[in-house]
C-alpha positions as CSV (number, residue, x, y, z in Angstrom):
1,X,40.7,-11.9,-41.3
2,X,38.5,-8.9,-40.3
3,X,39.3,-5.7,-38.5
4,X,37.2,-3.3,-36.6
5,X,37.3,0.4,-35.9
6,X,39.1,-0.2,-32.6
7,X,42.1,-1.7,-34.3
8,X,42.2,0.4,-37.4
9,X,41.5,3.7,-35.8
10,X,38.6,4.3,-38.2
11,X,35.4,5.7,-36.7
12,X,32.7,3.2,-35.9
13,X,29.9,3.1,-38.5
14,X,26.8,5.0,-37.5
15,X,23.5,5.9,-39.2
16,X,22.7,9.6,-39.9
17,X,20.3,9.7,-37.0
18,X,22.9,8.3,-34.6
19,X,25.5,10.8,-36.0
20,X,23.1,13.7,-35.2
21,X,22.3,12.3,-31.7
22,X,26.0,11.8,-30.8
23,X,27.1,15.4,-31.6
24,X,26.4,18.6,-29.7
25,X,24.1,21.3,-31.0
26,X,25.9,23.3,-33.7
27,X,25.3,27.0,-34.6
28,X,23.4,25.8,-37.7
29,X,21.1,23.6,-35.6
30,X,20.4,26.5,-33.3
31,X,19.7,28.6,-36.4
32,X,17.2,26.0,-37.6
33,X,15.4,26.1,-34.3
34,X,15.3,29.9,-34.5
35,X,13.9,29.8,-38.0
36,X,11.3,27.3,-36.7
37,X,10.3,29.7,-33.9
38,X,9.9,32.6,-36.3
39,X,7.8,30.5,-38.6
40,X,5.6,29.6,-35.6
41,X,5.2,33.4,-34.9
42,X,3.7,33.6,-38.4
43,X,1.3,30.8,-37.4
44,X,0.3,32.7,-34.3
45,X,-0.4,35.9,-36.2
46,X,-3.2,34.2,-37.9
47,X,-5.3,34.5,-34.7
48,X,-5.7,38.2,-35.4
49,X,-8.2,37.5,-38.2
50,X,-10.8,35.9,-36.0
51,X,-10.2,38.2,-33.0
52,X,-10.0,41.6,-34.7
53,X,-10.9,41.5,-38.4
54,X,-14.3,39.6,-38.4
55,X,-16.0,42.1,-36.1
56,X,-14.9,44.9,-38.3
57,X,-16.4,43.2,-41.4
58,X,-19.7,43.1,-39.6
59,X,-19.6,46.8,-38.9
60,X,-18.2,48.1,-42.1
61,X,-19.7,45.8,-44.7
62,X,-22.8,44.8,-42.8
63,X,-21.9,41.1,-43.2
64,X,-24.4,38.8,-41.7
65,X,-23.5,36.5,-38.8
66,X,-24.2,33.4,-40.9
67,X,-21.7,34.5,-43.5
68,X,-19.0,35.1,-40.8
69,X,-19.8,31.7,-39.3
70,X,-19.5,29.9,-42.6
71,X,-16.2,31.6,-43.3
72,X,-14.8,30.7,-39.9
73,X,-15.9,27.1,-40.3
74,X,-14.6,26.7,-43.9
75,X,-11.3,28.2,-42.8
76,X,-10.8,25.7,-40.0
77,X,-11.7,22.8,-42.3
78,X,-9.2,24.2,-44.9
79,X,-6.5,24.1,-42.2
80,X,-7.5,20.5,-41.3
81,X,-7.4,19.4,-44.9
82,X,-4.2,21.2,-45.7
83,X,-2.5,19.7,-42.7
84,X,-3.8,16.2,-43.3
85,X,-2.8,16.2,-46.9
86,X,0.7,17.6,-46.7
87,X,2.0,15.1,-44.1
88,X,2.4,12.2,-46.5
89,X,3.5,14.5,-49.2
90,X,6.2,16.0,-47.0
91,X,7.5,12.6,-45.9
92,X,7.7,11.5,-49.5
93,X,8.8,14.6,-51.5
94,X,10.3,16.9,-49.0
95,X,9.5,18.8,-45.8
96,X,11.4,21.9,-46.8
97,X,9.6,22.5,-50.1
98,X,6.2,22.0,-48.4
99,X,7.1,24.5,-45.7
100,X,8.1,27.1,-48.2
101,X,5.0,26.5,-50.3
102,X,2.7,26.7,-47.3
103,X,4.3,29.9,-46.1
104,X,4.0,31.5,-49.6
105,X,0.3,30.5,-50.0
106,X,-0.6,31.7,-46.5
107,X,1.3,35.0,-46.8
108,X,0.0,36.0,-50.2
109,X,-3.5,34.9,-49.4
110,X,-3.6,36.9,-46.2
111,X,-2.2,40.0,-47.8
112,X,-4.6,39.8,-50.7
113,X,-7.5,39.7,-48.2
114,X,-6.7,43.4,-47.5
115,X,-7.7,44.3,-51.1
116,X,-11.2,42.7,-51.0
117,X,-14.4,44.7,-50.7
118,X,-16.9,41.8,-50.1
119,X,-17.3,38.7,-48.0
120,X,-17.2,36.4,-51.0
121,X,-13.7,37.3,-52.1
122,X,-12.6,37.6,-48.6
123,X,-13.8,34.1,-47.7
124,X,-12.3,32.6,-50.8
125,X,-8.8,34.0,-50.0
126,X,-9.1,33.1,-46.4
127,X,-9.8,29.5,-47.3
128,X,-6.7,29.5,-49.6
129,X,-4.6,31.1,-46.9
130,X,-5.7,28.5,-44.4
131,X,-4.8,25.6,-46.7
132,X,-1.3,27.0,-46.8
133,X,-1.2,27.6,-43.1
134,X,-2.2,24.0,-42.3
135,X,1.0,22.8,-44.0
136,X,3.4,25.0,-42.1
137,X,3.4,23.9,-38.5
138,X,3.7,20.1,-39.0
139,X,6.5,20.3,-41.6
140,X,8.5,22.9,-39.8
141,X,8.2,20.9,-36.5
142,X,9.3,17.8,-38.3
143,X,12.4,19.6,-39.7
144,X,13.3,20.9,-36.2
145,X,12.9,17.3,-34.8
146,X,15.0,15.8,-37.7
147,X,18.0,18.1,-37.2
148,X,18.3,18.2,-33.4
149,X,19.9,15.5,-31.2
150,X,17.6,13.2,-29.3
151,X,18.7,14.5,-25.9
152,X,17.7,18.1,-26.9
153,X,14.9,17.3,-29.3
154,X,12.0,17.8,-26.9
155,X,13.4,21.1,-25.6
156,X,14.0,22.5,-29.1
157,X,10.6,21.5,-30.4
158,X,8.9,23.1,-27.4
159,X,11.1,26.2,-27.8
160,X,10.1,26.6,-31.5
161,X,6.4,26.0,-30.8
162,X,6.5,28.8,-28.3
163,X,6.5,31.1,-31.3
164,X,2.7,30.4,-31.8
165,X,1.9,32.1,-28.5
166,X,4.4,34.9,-29.2
167,X,2.8,35.5,-32.6
168,X,-0.7,35.7,-31.0
169,X,0.6,38.2,-28.5
170,X,2.4,40.2,-31.3
171,X,-0.8,40.2,-33.3
172,X,-2.7,41.7,-30.5
173,X,-0.1,44.5,-30.2
174,X,-0.1,45.2,-33.9
175,X,-3.9,45.3,-34.0
176,X,-4.1,47.9,-31.3
177,X,-1.6,50.0,-33.1
178,X,-2.6,49.6,-36.7
179,X,-6.4,49.2,-36.8
180,X,-7.2,52.6,-35.1
181,X,-4.7,54.5,-37.2
182,X,-4.8,52.7,-40.6
183,X,-7.7,50.2,-40.6
184,X,-7.9,46.4,-40.7
185,X,-6.7,46.1,-44.3
186,X,-3.3,47.4,-43.2
187,X,-3.1,44.9,-40.4
188,X,-3.8,42.1,-42.8
189,X,-1.2,43.4,-45.3
190,X,1.5,43.6,-42.6
191,X,0.7,40.2,-41.1
192,X,0.5,38.6,-44.6
193,X,3.7,40.1,-46.1
194,X,5.9,39.8,-43.1
195,X,6.1,36.0,-43.2
196,X,7.5,36.2,-46.8
197,X,10.7,37.4,-45.2
198,X,11.1,34.0,-43.6
199,X,11.1,32.1,-47.0
200,X,14.7,33.0,-47.9
201,X,15.8,32.0,-44.4
202,X,14.2,28.6,-44.7
203,X,15.7,28.0,-48.2
204,X,19.1,29.2,-47.2
205,X,19.6,27.8,-43.6
206,X,17.3,24.8,-43.3
207,X,18.5,21.7,-45.1
208,X,16.2,18.9,-46.2
209,X,15.9,16.0,-43.9
210,X,18.4,13.2,-44.6
211,X,15.6,10.6,-44.3
212,X,13.7,12.3,-47.1
213,X,16.8,12.7,-49.3
214,X,17.5,9.0,-48.9
215,X,13.9,8.1,-49.6
216,X,14.0,10.1,-52.8
217,X,17.1,8.3,-54.0
218,X,19.3,11.5,-54.0
219,X,23.0,11.1,-54.6
220,X,25.2,10.2,-51.6
221,X,27.0,13.5,-52.0
222,X,23.7,15.4,-51.3
223,X,23.2,13.4,-48.1
224,X,26.7,14.0,-46.8
225,X,26.4,17.7,-47.7
226,X,23.3,18.1,-45.6
227,X,25.0,16.4,-42.6
228,X,28.1,18.5,-43.1
229,X,26.0,21.7,-43.1
230,X,24.6,21.1,-39.6
231,X,27.8,19.5,-38.3
232,X,30.7,21.5,-39.8
233,X,34.1,20.1,-39.1
234,X,32.9,16.7,-37.9
235,X,34.2,13.5,-39.4
236,X,31.6,12.0,-41.7
237,X,33.6,9.0,-42.8
238,X,31.9,6.7,-40.4
239,X,28.3,7.7,-41.4
240,X,26.7,4.9,-43.5
241,X,24.0,6.2,-45.8
242,X,21.3,3.8,-47.1
243,X,19.1,4.4,-50.1
244,X,18.3,0.7,-50.9
245,X,15.0,0.8,-49.0
246,X,13.7,4.0,-50.3
247,X,10.7,2.5,-52.2
248,X,9.6,0.7,-49.0
249,X,9.9,3.9,-47.0
250,X,7.7,5.7,-49.5
251,X,5.0,3.1,-49.3
252,X,5.0,2.9,-45.5
253,X,5.1,6.7,-44.6
254,X,1.4,7.3,-45.1
255,X,0.4,4.2,-43.2
256,X,2.8,4.2,-40.3
257,X,0.7,6.3,-38.0
258,X,-2.2,3.8,-38.2
259,X,-0.1,0.6,-38.3
260,X,-0.9,-2.3,-35.9
261,X,0.6,-1.5,-32.5
262,X,0.8,2.2,-33.2
263,X,-2.8,3.0,-33.9
264,X,-3.8,3.1,-30.3
265,X,-1.1,5.6,-29.6
266,X,-2.2,7.7,-32.5
267,X,-5.8,7.8,-31.3
268,X,-4.8,8.8,-27.8
269,X,-2.6,11.6,-29.2
270,X,-5.5,12.8,-31.4
271,X,-7.8,12.9,-28.3
272,X,-5.2,14.9,-26.4
273,X,-4.7,17.3,-29.2
274,X,-8.5,17.7,-29.7
275,X,-9.1,18.5,-26.0
276,X,-5.9,20.6,-25.5
277,X,-6.5,23.0,-28.3
278,X,-10.3,23.0,-27.8
279,X,-10.1,24.0,-24.1
280,X,-7.7,26.9,-24.9
281,X,-9.9,28.2,-27.7
282,X,-13.0,28.0,-25.6
283,X,-11.4,30.0,-22.8
284,X,-10.0,32.7,-25.2
285,X,-13.4,33.0,-27.0
286,X,-15.8,33.2,-24.1
287,X,-13.7,34.4,-21.1
288,X,-14.4,38.1,-21.8
289,X,-18.2,37.6,-22.2
290,X,-18.4,35.5,-19.0
291,X,-16.4,38.0,-17.0
292,X,-18.6,40.9,-18.1
293,X,-21.7,38.8,-17.1
294,X,-20.2,38.8,-13.6
295,X,-20.4,42.6,-13.5
296,X,-16.8,43.3,-14.2
297,X,-15.8,45.8,-16.9
298,X,-14.6,45.1,-20.4
299,X,-11.2,46.5,-19.5
300,X,-10.9,44.0,-16.7
301,X,-11.9,41.2,-19.1
302,X,-9.2,42.4,-21.4
303,X,-6.6,42.3,-18.6
304,X,-7.7,38.7,-17.7
305,X,-7.3,37.6,-21.3
306,X,-3.9,39.3,-21.5
307,X,-2.8,37.5,-18.2
308,X,-3.8,34.2,-19.9
309,X,-1.7,35.1,-23.0
310,X,1.4,36.1,-21.1
311,X,1.1,33.1,-18.9
312,X,0.9,30.9,-22.0
313,X,4.1,32.5,-23.4
314,X,6.0,32.0,-20.2
315,X,4.6,28.5,-19.8
316,X,5.7,27.4,-23.2
317,X,9.2,28.8,-22.7
318,X,9.4,27.1,-19.3
319,X,8.3,23.8,-20.8
320,X,11.2,23.9,-23.3
321,X,13.6,24.0,-20.4
322,X,11.7,21.4,-18.3
323,X,11.8,18.9,-21.1
324,X,15.6,19.1,-21.0
325,X,15.6,17.5,-17.6
326,X,12.3,15.7,-17.2
327,X,10.4,13.0,-19.0
328,X,7.9,14.6,-21.5
329,X,5.0,12.5,-20.2
330,X,5.7,13.6,-16.7
331,X,5.8,17.2,-17.8
332,X,2.5,16.9,-19.7
333,X,0.8,15.1,-16.8
334,X,2.1,17.7,-14.3
335,X,0.8,20.6,-16.5
336,X,-2.6,19.1,-16.9
337,X,-2.8,18.2,-13.1
338,X,-2.1,21.9,-12.3
339,X,-4.6,22.9,-15.0
340,X,-7.4,20.8,-13.3
341,X,-6.5,22.3,-9.9
342,X,-6.4,25.8,-11.5
343,X,-9.8,25.4,-13.2
344,X,-11.5,24.3,-10.0
345,X,-9.8,27.0,-7.9
346,X,-10.6,29.7,-10.5
347,X,-14.2,28.5,-10.5
348,X,-14.4,28.8,-6.7
349,X,-13.0,32.3,-6.5
350,X,-13.9,33.7,-9.9
351,X,-16.0,36.5,-8.3
352,X,-12.9,38.3,-7.0
353,X,-11.0,40.0,-9.8
354,X,-7.5,39.6,-8.2
355,X,-8.0,35.8,-7.8
356,X,-9.5,35.6,-11.2
357,X,-6.5,37.3,-12.7
358,X,-4.2,34.9,-10.9
359,X,-6.2,31.9,-12.1
360,X,-6.1,33.1,-15.7
361,X,-2.3,33.5,-15.5
362,X,-1.9,30.0,-14.0
363,X,-4.2,28.4,-16.6
364,X,-2.2,30.3,-19.2
365,X,1.0,28.7,-17.8
366,X,-0.4,25.2,-17.9
367,X,-2.8,24.8,-20.9
368,X,-0.7,26.2,-23.8
369,X,2.4,24.7,-22.2
370,X,0.7,21.3,-22.3
371,X,-0.1,21.8,-26.0
372,X,3.6,22.5,-26.5
373,X,4.5,19.2,-24.8
374,X,2.0,17.4,-27.0
375,X,3.9,18.6,-30.1
376,X,7.1,17.0,-28.6
377,X,5.3,13.7,-28.0
378,X,3.9,13.6,-31.5
379,X,7.3,14.4,-33.0
380,X,9.1,11.5,-31.4
381,X,6.3,8.9,-31.4
382,X,6.9,8.0,-35.1
383,X,10.0,7.1,-37.1
384,X,11.7,9.9,-39.1
385,X,10.2,8.5,-42.4
386,X,6.7,9.2,-41.1
387,X,7.3,12.1,-38.7
388,X,5.6,14.8,-40.8
389,X,2.6,12.6,-41.3
390,X,2.2,11.9,-37.6
391,X,2.6,15.5,-36.6
392,X,0.3,16.9,-39.4
393,X,-2.5,14.4,-38.7
394,X,-2.4,15.1,-34.9
395,X,-2.5,18.8,-35.5
396,X,-5.3,18.5,-38.1
397,X,-7.5,16.6,-35.6
398,X,-6.5,19.2,-33.0
399,X,-7.7,22.0,-35.3
400,X,-11.2,20.6,-34.8
401,X,-10.9,21.3,-31.1
402,X,-11.7,25.0,-31.4
403,X,-14.7,24.1,-33.5
404,X,-16.1,21.8,-30.9
405,X,-15.0,24.1,-28.1
406,X,-16.8,27.0,-29.8
407,X,-20.0,25.0,-30.1
408,X,-19.8,23.8,-26.6
409,X,-19.0,27.2,-25.2
410,X,-21.9,28.7,-27.2
411,X,-24.3,26.2,-25.7
412,X,-23.1,26.8,-22.2
413,X,-23.3,30.6,-22.6
414,X,-26.8,30.4,-24.1
415,X,-27.8,28.3,-21.2
416,X,-26.8,31.1,-18.9
417,X,-24.0,29.2,-17.1
418,X,-21.7,31.2,-14.9
419,X,-17.9,31.4,-15.4
420,X,-17.4,29.1,-12.4
421,X,-19.6,26.4,-13.8
422,X,-17.9,26.6,-17.2
423,X,-14.5,26.2,-15.7
424,X,-15.5,23.2,-13.6
425,X,-17.0,21.5,-16.7
426,X,-13.7,22.1,-18.6
427,X,-11.8,20.3,-15.8
428,X,-13.5,17.0,-16.8
429,X,-12.0,16.5,-20.3
430,X,-8.6,17.7,-19.1
431,X,-8.8,15.0,-16.4
432,X,-9.6,12.4,-19.0
433,X,-6.5,13.4,-20.9
434,X,-4.5,12.7,-17.8
435,X,-5.6,9.1,-18.0
436,X,-4.6,9.1,-21.7
437,X,-1.1,10.4,-20.8
438,X,-0.6,7.5,-18.4
439,X,-1.5,5.0,-21.2
440,X,0.8,6.8,-23.7
441,X,3.7,6.7,-21.2
442,X,3.2,3.0,-20.6
443,X,3.3,2.3,-24.3
444,X,6.2,4.6,-25.1
445,X,9.0,2.1,-24.7
446,X,7.7,-0.1,-27.4
447,X,6.8,2.7,-29.8
448,X,9.6,5.3,-29.5
449,X,11.9,4.6,-32.3
450,X,14.5,7.1,-31.3
451,X,15.4,5.4,-28.0
452,X,15.4,1.9,-29.5
453,X,18.7,0.6,-30.9
454,X,18.4,1.1,-34.6
455,X,20.1,-1.3,-37.0
456,X,22.8,0.3,-39.1
457,X,21.9,0.8,-42.7
458,X,23.4,-1.4,-45.2
459,X,26.5,0.1,-46.7
460,X,26.2,1.4,-50.2
461,X,28.3,0.2,-53.1
462,X,30.8,2.7,-54.3
463,X,28.8,5.5,-56.0
464,X,29.0,5.8,-59.7
465,X,30.1,9.1,-61.3
466,X,26.4,9.9,-62.1
467,X,25.5,9.5,-58.4
468,X,28.3,11.8,-57.2
């Protein structure tokens, strides 16, 4: 004769993922999101190197343009390689450890750049720092996704990702304060050493993902301790933990993003990341130059770029709240639709500074916000066992967007195209991404593991003393 939980009073058996999804956000989970946001601020601070330090190297060291270009290119490739390599490693060996390692390498490498006196050493350290930086975003986003319930997951990922834009804005403020008074080495030292303060927070407050602990064959007590950390006071007796399929999970993690039935979703995501990051980089890189060509002043160009930046910060924060109520694909499609309209409208009225300023703010609201929504889609498109790989590979492809955007922008500027023409051209790839979003939404039901009923893991045998 069998009994069930309804007759015995025992809680119904659930998997760790179901346990997290069924409980409200705890203080520890909010703290994990906060640590994720602060970590993304460190990611955003990296933008100050290209925007404020490279021009100083040309003036103070007499560094040739070719050397700067080579350093920039190798740095981007280092971020691509770092991100692509760490995804499978994080899924297999641990996301927390990879995040800490990436932060350490990036921070020390960036701070050490302040001590160099030649482009050779500077470039070498920059490449090392970018290898570490490429590992930070995907692994931290995976940890945020792992420890937040499904109904709040999109909102929390978008909220944490808003730290990138906040970091870029903070970097601009620091550069204006530190470079005139103390020089660019001080700026690099501050932006490099400050993220080291986050490492104790990650170690202390962010537990390793349960899926990774199970895949590594860790003791049952460790898995239960991790769950108890984020859900204090909750009854864990009904949570069934499974380690019997760990070897299979380890083999599948690096291939899941390209498996049959998932590969097309992966390719579409890569396309969206490539275009989304590329368009933003092109606007930030060439907007000042194109504005000054119109006869406006450099001060007005700076105000327009600032409007884009503040719009981006507000847009990403707004997306985090919109994702709580609306479908993520609808949010992304809406943002890119508004972006297309904004690009065309800004192109038509770019000659007037007030309307140009409004257009820059609207584009800032839409385009960085769309990139935030993309992070959410990538985080939930793959099973937990391959989440870091999916996010890291999508972001690695996206890192190439600024490279292609820089090349395309350079060609358009060299051809003498006006700001209006450039903005209209940019509306075309964004429009293509709208079609990609429609396809992704149509495929989401069959590919979203988090909304599908997941079979309960097979119960473990009673743990031996060695396991406990």
